[in-house]
N, C-alpha and C positions, 0 to 999 in steps of 0.2 A: 394833764393832758402833754404830752411832748410837743415840741414845737420846733420847726427849722432843722438846726443840724443834729440836735438831739435825737429828732425823730429819724433823720435820716441814719445815724449812727445804730439807733435801735434797728432798723430795718436791716443794715448791714449784718449786724450781730446776728440777727434771726436768719437772716439768709445762709450765713457761714455755718450755722448750728444746722439748719435743714440739711444742706448739702453733706457736711461731715457726718451727720448721725445717719441720714437715708440715701445718699447718693449710691453708694455701691450696691444697695438692696435694690433700688429701683433701677438700675441699670441692668443687674441679674435678673430680675423678673421679666423686665421688658424684652431682653434677650432670649429668655426660656421661652416666651410666647411667640417672637417674632422670628428668631433665628438669623437674624442681620444685625451685625454691629453697628452700622450706621444709622439703621432704624431705631434700636434699642437707645442709642445716644439721642435720638430726636425726642422720642417719647419720654426719656426720663428728663430730659431738659425742660420739655413742656411743662410734665408735671411736677417739676421743683418750681419753676418760675411762677404758677399759678399758686402753689402754696405760698411763695414769698409774696405772691401779690396780697394776700388774704390781710385784713384788719386786724386780725387776733393771731396769738402764738399757736403754732400748732403742734400737739401732745399726742403720742400715739405708744399704746403698750401694747408690744408684740408677745404672743404667746407661742411654745413650740409643743 
């Protein structure tokens, strides 16, 4: 189990990975549904923050 600074670094790495991997997608999806850039930014930020706050890594397989 990670403690202190190691845990903080791990959370920062996971946060960066989530934003880099899913940030644009979250923003595009939110904008498509909401039609407002400001609202889409708020919603996508909320979603990413909730994923970052999870205690387990998030993995998703997207299919087309």
